[in-house]
C-alpha positions in Angstrom: 0.0 0.0 0.0 1.4 3.3 -1.0 -1.2 5.1 1.2 -2.0 3.1 4.4 -5.3 4.9 4.7 -6.4 3.9 1.2 -8.5 0.7 1.3 -8.5 -1.9 -1.4 -12.0 -3.0 -2.5 -12.8 -6.2 -4.4 -16.0 -7.9 -5.3 -16.0 -11.6 -6.3 -18.3 -14.5 -6.7 -18.2 -17.7 -4.6 -19.9 -21.0 -4.8 -21.3 -22.8 -1.7 -21.1 -26.6 -1.2 -24.7 -26.9 -2.4 -23.8 -25.2 -5.7 -25.6 -21.9 -5.0 -23.7 -18.7 -5.8 -23.1 -15.7 -3.5 -21.2 -12.5 -3.9 -18.7 -11.0 -1.5 -17.4 -7.5 -1.1 -13.9 -7.5 0.5 -12.1 -4.4 1.9 -8.5 -4.7 2.9 -6.5 -2.0 4.7 -3.2 -1.9 6.6 -4.0 -2.1 10.3 -3.0 1.2 11.8 -1.0 1.7 15.0 1.1 -1.5 14.8 4.8 -1.9 14.0 4.4 -5.0 11.8 2.5 -4.6 8.6 -0.7 -6.5 9.0 -3.8 -6.5 6.8 -7.2 -5.9 8.2 -9.7 -7.7 5.9 -13.5 -7.2 6.2 -15.9 -9.3 4.1 -19.6 -8.9 3.7 -22.3 -10.7 1.7 -23.6 -8.5 -1.1 -25.7 -11.1 -3.0 -28.9 -9.2 -2.7 -27.3 -6.1 -4.1 -25.8 -7.9 -7.0 -29.1 -9.8 -7.8 -30.9 -6.4 -7.8 -28.2 -4.9 -10.1 -28.4 -7.8 -12.5 -32.3 -7.6 -12.5 -32.2 -3.9 -13.3 -29.6 -4.4 -16.0 -31.8 -7.1 -17.6 -34.9 -5.0 -17.4 -33.1 -2.1 -19.2 -32.1 -4.3 -22.2 -35.1 -6.7 -22.5 -38.7 -6.4 -23.6 -41.0 -7.1 -20.6 -43.7 -9.0 -22.6 -41.5 -11.4 -24.7 -38.2 -11.4 -22.8 -36.4 -10.7 -26.1 -34.0 -7.8 -26.4 -35.6 -4.4 -26.6 -35.3 -1.8 -29.3 -32.8 0.2 -27.3 -30.4 -2.7 -26.9 -30.9 -3.8 -30.4 -29.9 -0.4 -31.8 -26.9 -0.3 -29.5 -25.6 -3.6 -31.0 -26.4 -2.5 -34.5 -24.5 0.8 -34.0 -21.5 -1.3 -32.7 -21.5 -3.3 -35.9 -21.9 -0.2 -38.1 -19.0 1.5 -36.3 -16.7 -1.5 -36.5 -13.6 -1.5 -38.8 -14.7 -2.5 -42.3 -13.8 -6.0 -43.5 -14.9 -6.6 -47.1 -15.0 -10.4 -46.6 -17.3 -10.2 -43.6 -21.1 -9.8 -44.3 -23.9 -8.9 -42.0 -27.6 -8.6 -42.6 -30.5 -6.8 -40.9 -34.0 -8.3 -41.1 -37.3 -6.4 -40.1 -40.3 -8.5 -39.4 -43.8 -7.2 -39.3 -46.7 -9.7 -38.4 -49.7 -9.7 -40.8 -53.2 -10.0 -39.5 -52.0 -9.3 -36.0 -54.2 -6.3 -35.5 -57.3 -8.2 -36.6 -56.7 -10.9 -33.9 -55.8 -8.2 -31.3 -59.0 -6.3 -32.1 -61.4 -9.3 -32.3 -59.9 -11.4 -29.4 -58.6 -8.6 -27.1 -55.2 -7.5 -25.9 -54.7 -10.5 -23.6 -54.9 -12.8 -26.7 -52.7 -10.4 -28.6 -50.0 -10.5 -25.9 -50.1 -14.2 -25.7 -49.7 -14.5 -29.5 -46.6 -12.2 -29.3 -45.1 -14.3 -26.6 -45.6 -17.5 -28.7 -44.3 -15.9 -31.8 -41.2 -14.8 -29.8 -40.6 -18.4 -28.7 -41.0 -19.6 -32.2 -38.5 -17.1 -33.5 -35.9 -18.1 -30.9 -35.9 -21.6 -32.4 -35.5 -20.3 -36.0 -32.5 -17.9 -35.7 -28.9 -18.9 -35.1 -27.3 -18.7 -31.7 -25.1 -15.9 -32.8 -27.9 -13.8 -34.2 -29.5 -10.9 -32.3 -33.3 -11.2 -32.0 -35.4 -8.3 -30.6 -38.9 -7.0 -30.3 -38.7 -3.5 -31.5 -42.3 -2.5 -30.9 -45.9 -3.6 -31.3 -45.9 -6.6 -33.6 -42.5 -5.8 -35.1 -39.3 -7.9 -34.6 -35.8 -7.6 -35.9 -33.0 -9.9 -36.4 -29.4 -8.9 -36.7 -27.5 -11.6 -38.6 -23.7 -11.4 -38.2 -21.2 -13.2 -40.4 -23.7 -14.4 -42.9 -23.9 -14.3 -46.7 -27.0 -12.7 -48.2 -28.3 -15.8 -49.8 -28.0 -17.6 -46.4 -29.9 -14.7 -44.7 -32.6 -15.0 -47.3 -32.9 -18.8 -46.6 -33.3 -18.2 -42.9 -35.8 -15.4 -43.5 -37.8 -17.7 -45.8 -37.8 -20.4 -43.1 -39.1 -17.8 -40.6 -41.8 -16.8 -43.0 -43.1 -20.2 -43.8 -42.9 -21.4 -40.2 -45.0 -18.4 -39.0 -47.5 -18.8 -41.8 -48.1 -22.5 -40.8 -48.2 -21.7 -37.0 -51.6 -22.2 -35.4 -52.5 -19.9 -32.5 -55.2 -21.5 -30.3 -57.2 -19.1 -28.3 -60.2 -20.4 -26.4 -62.3 -22.2 -29.1 -60.6 -20.5 -32.0 -57.7 -21.5 -34.2 -56.1 -18.5 -35.7 -53.1 -17.8 -37.9 -50.9 -14.9 -38.9 -48.4 -14.2 -41.6 -45.2 -12.1 -41.6 -43.6 -9.6 -43.9 -39.8 -9.5 -43.9 -37.5 -6.8 -45.1 -33.8 -7.8 -45.6 -31.0 -5.3 -45.9 -27.2 -5.9 -46.2 -25.4 -3.9 -43.5 -22.7 -1.5 -44.8 -20.2 -0.5 -42.3 -20.0 3.3 -42.0 -23.6 3.8 -42.9 -25.6 5.7 -40.3 -28.0 3.8 -38.1 -30.9 6.0 -39.1 -30.3 5.2 -42.8 -29.9 1.5 -42.1 -33.1 1.3 -40.1 -35.0 3.3 -42.7 -33.9 1.0 -45.5 -34.9 -2.1 -43.5 -38.3 -0.5 -42.7 -38.8 0.4 -46.4 -38.0 -3.2 -47.4 -40.4 -4.5 -44.9 -43.1 -2.2 -46.1 -42.5 -3.2 -49.7 -42.8 -6.9 -48.7 -46.1 -6.2 -46.8 -47.5 -4.2 -49.7 -46.8 -7.1 -52.0 
């Protein structure tokens, strides 16, 4: 210690014998008033604090209804990709998804049914994208997929699988069996392009798909 009065703080994770995890805050200082240098170490359990911090961090980046990433976190990751150093051999693709016939179901069956449908579609999408892809709900009945390190033809193949799977999906609500479709806009990501232009292009592509 260059300054005997300056404490050294450390937070670390430990595992109990039963496998449960707890967090410890440790503060070490040189014990004052003694000839020999001795450390005074105080430890306290801060598990509740860390759990709360993790919960707040999760809530800040995830959609409450579907547990997918929210628009804010999705745009942060997209901006990171757009700002990265350009590599001509590396390809990335942005997909915008807009559910078809969702409003009709939401209006006729109510918002509870609409919310449940969105949750089920979100679970369906999780099984259709690659583990490296970023899937998010960006608002209402709109979703987005950020596909990194993928050729355009492969991205189109994945998007087509998403489209056909959602079209064949049956949503059961009370005595009704309902279905929706999805319009998908696909845009290759160009490093250096602004996030606003990239999102607008994807939105326009999705609108064109819906109009068709």
